[in-house]
C-alpha angles and dihedrals in degrees: 000000000000121000116242120247092254093052092048090051091048092050090050091049092051093047091048090048091055093049091048094052090049090049093051093047092049093046094058095040098249097118134003104165094117108044100215089170095064090077098048104126106229098040088046091054091051093046090050089056104042103023105028124190136159089245092054089049092048091050091049094049090046093050092046092044093052090048092048092053102034105022128231095344086133089073094059101031110032108022108086092199090055091049091050090053088051090055092051089048090052091052091048090050089058092052101044137016117270117256126193112265114240111218123223106262092221129077091242093150094065091055094044090049091048090054096044098042093040091057091045090052088049089061109265139096092194093120097030091064089069101044109027105106095221093050093046094049098047096043090050090051087057087051094245109167097231093048092047093051094050093043093053091050094048093045091047089054088057088069091058105025107013111215096006091132090058095045102040111019113025109103093201092050093052093054092045088047092059088053090048090055090072099033115124094222108074142164107245140165121239127215091257088073113120094199094241090152095229092125092050094047092050099042107109091196097053089229099131127085105191095187095055091031095231133139125202098220092182090065096034111108092198097239087149093216091130089062092055098048099045107110094202101039088242096141119075140186110209142078107314116235091222112057117230118228122228107224112171116206129219088257089057091055093048091049092047093049091048092048092048091049090051090047091054091049092050092051088059092043089048091055091050092044091050090058093044091050088052091058123092097002120152123251109260137164113247134203115271109274095032087109097200139351094251094054094041097048088055097043106037111100092199088233086146094216088132089050094054096041100043103117093210095041095230097129108091132197122256114280139182093284101045120027098210136052115286143170125274117188096187093109108018146352141248108277115239094219096047132092099155097129089057091050098050103038102114097191102053092243085123103045120225110265125179114232090257091052092048093051089055098043116107110222096163146351130246121227122193121212105217092199092063101033116103095187091239092151097227092121091051091050094053101038106113095203096045088238089143123057137167109241122180089343094307129109108243124191118207101206092194091066100039118108097177096242092151098231092125093050091051093055098042108108093190098052089238096141129068128183120217129194122248127229094235128017112232137177109247 
């Protein structure tokens, strides 16, 4: 027995609602039991490249496989920013009558994707941070200025053009759309359609032409709203009985060639930008697994999940001096028995470290000022690696054992200890 269009739409809405709640909770550090962000497309691609694991590969294959079979259902079921746009669109529909969305008559999305993915392939996420839907959503939830600005602009666009961000700007959606183009499951219109236009008026992606009875499945985000509003049940989501032929036109070849040329140019530009970003950056202490500041600055998406989930609150957002998250020991220190930031980073910018590896990873180096030190012994008492000892009444630091966790600095009443970042994080 097949489910009706309305029931499919409701099931999809409920599932999306659950995902959205989990995403919000995870973003603000309230709950991270189910790691929704591990299946966000762009971070998953980066993690697969720079912090490979069998699990990451399996998730990537699963996500790609589902898209290949069912189309861009990721955009309406998994992507929290896409779901947020749907919520805004729902509120808008209750205030004013739906009007058919007029699509941009220019293949903007391919050129946006060429720029973003080209820079990414060149080695930097400098631009991706401000357009990847996952990064934008989570950083805005942490009240980061950049995330909030992009979110406000994208959500304001929903009022005028519904899901235009998803159809014409999202780099993840463009790639998934190309897969959707050849997926067997499609939204299509049957002959019983009376061309009432309800599906076209309610389509947030502007991908339905009710007069010609066609659906652009590459652009369709599979929200399934069209199925729920069709009065005759004339629109379906399944494998069409009559196979559609893919007939690229001359214009398609020209667009593809231009986008590929732009992509190649952006790869080169990305490599140059990566090196420039690495120049003249201040010395900072980075989370265990960040490796070094040059790599981290070019890989961190600034999603701020580590910021919101750090139990001691020492991981701080990007600022004007350092463009990625970093550690600040002013109020606390890095817990010896915690590797949470390594566990929750969805992009691989912070490499996965076991607790044992984390406890042996040097992220900084303590320096004791003998002019301020009173040899009280508090730092020696709290040091988890026994890198500080009291010898003949004097405080002595064994640099070979110090990991720069900052515990000694946090307990020093006389501000005699400073922690400095290291050029390269290493396991001691």
